[in-house]
C-alpha positions in Angstrom: 57.8 -115.0 181.0 58.3 -112.9 177.9 61.4 -110.7 177.3 59.0 -107.8 177.2 57.6 -108.5 180.7 61.1 -109.1 182.0 62.3 -105.8 180.7 59.3 -103.8 182.0 59.4 -105.5 185.4 63.1 -104.9 185.7 62.7 -101.2 184.8 59.9 -100.9 187.3 62.0 -102.6 190.0 65.1 -100.4 189.2 63.1 -97.2 189.3 61.1 -98.3 192.3 64.1 -99.3 194.4 66.0 -96.1 193.4 62.9 -94.0 194.3 62.4 -95.7 197.6 66.0 -95.1 198.5 66.0 -91.5 197.2 62.6 -90.5 198.5 62.1 -92.7 201.6 59.2 -90.7 203.0 57.2 -90.8 199.8 53.7 -92.3 200.0 51.2 -93.2 197.3 49.5 -89.9 198.0 52.7 -87.8 197.6 53.5 -89.7 194.4 50.1 -88.9 192.9 50.3 -85.2 194.0 53.7 -85.1 192.3 52.3 -86.8 189.2 49.7 -84.0 189.0 52.5 -81.4 188.9 54.4 -83.4 186.3 51.3 -83.8 184.1 50.9 -80.0 184.1 54.6 -79.7 183.1 54.0 -82.2 180.3 50.9 -80.2 179.2 53.0 -77.0 179.1 56.1 -78.5 177.5 57.3 -77.9 174.0 58.2 -80.6 171.5 61.8 -80.7 172.8 60.9 -81.0 176.5 57.9 -83.4 176.0 59.9 -86.7 176.1 61.5 -85.9 179.4 58.2 -84.6 180.9 56.4 -87.8 179.7 59.2 -89.9 181.3 58.8 -88.1 184.6 55.1 -89.1 184.6 55.9 -92.7 183.7 58.6 -93.0 186.3 56.2 -91.8 189.0 53.6 -94.4 187.9 56.3 -97.1 187.9 57.3 -96.1 191.4 53.7 -96.2 192.5 53.2 -99.6 191.0 56.4 -100.8 192.7 55.3 -99.5 196.1 51.8 -100.9 195.7 53.1 -104.3 194.5 51.6 -104.6 191.1 53.2 -104.9 187.6 52.5 -101.8 185.6 53.2 -103.8 182.5 50.6 -106.4 183.3 48.1 -103.7 184.2 48.7 -101.9 180.9 48.4 -105.2 178.9 45.1 -106.1 180.7 43.6 -102.6 180.3 44.6 -102.4 176.6 42.8 -105.7 175.9 39.7 -104.1 177.6 40.0 -100.9 175.5 40.3 -102.9 172.3 36.9 -104.5 172.9 35.1 -101.3 173.8 33.0 -99.2 171.6 34.1 -95.5 171.3 32.0 -92.4 171.0 32.4 -89.2 169.1 34.9 -86.5 170.1 33.6 -83.9 172.5 34.2 -80.2 172.0 37.8 -80.6 173.1 38.4 -83.6 170.8 38.4 -86.1 173.6 36.9 -89.5 172.8 35.5 -91.7 175.6 34.2 -95.2 175.5 30.5 -95.8 175.5 29.0 -97.1 178.7 27.6 -100.5 178.3 23.9 -100.8 179.2 23.2 -103.5 181.9 
């Protein structure tokens, strides 16, 4: 196990255990509803507030991963490898770029 994985998994466990203790009635659904609110706060934040708003989103995702029993770090690594192999389109009118769908 790499030191990177150990660190990520330890952080996920620490946040997950604290969150489970602090918010014992939370469910995956309530976590995702809360995440929607935090993403809006991130969207609306200024440069100074952005790091903490981003952290709120990440902590909710780490709590969700803890509760659902998967390693967020492993999921990120796996998905990043998929993304690196994809072909990417052109920006839409909002500047958003999505991957091109592969034809069967």
